[in-house]
C-alpha positions, -999 to +999 in steps of 0.1 A: -797+258-008-814+269+024-806+299+044-789+280+072-768+261+047-757+294+031-748+308+065-727+278+073-710+281+039-702+318+046-689+310+081-667+282+068-653+304+041-646+331+067-628+306+089-607+295+060-597+331+052-588+337+088-566+306+088-549+316+056-543+352+068-529+338+101-505+317+081-495+343+056-471+371+064-493+400+054-492+436+068-529+443+063-558+427+045-595+435+040-622+410+033-639+413-001-670+425+016-650+454+031-664+451+066-637+429+081-601+441+081-571+426+098-538+443+107-507+421+114 
């Protein structure tokens, strides 16, 4: 897998996680990489 393909895969996974977090009633959640956190 090329670098661009890996980047697209990561961006797609991040968008999916954002969509799931937006749909789930969570108080706070941090990405597994620990550099992206949400507060709802």
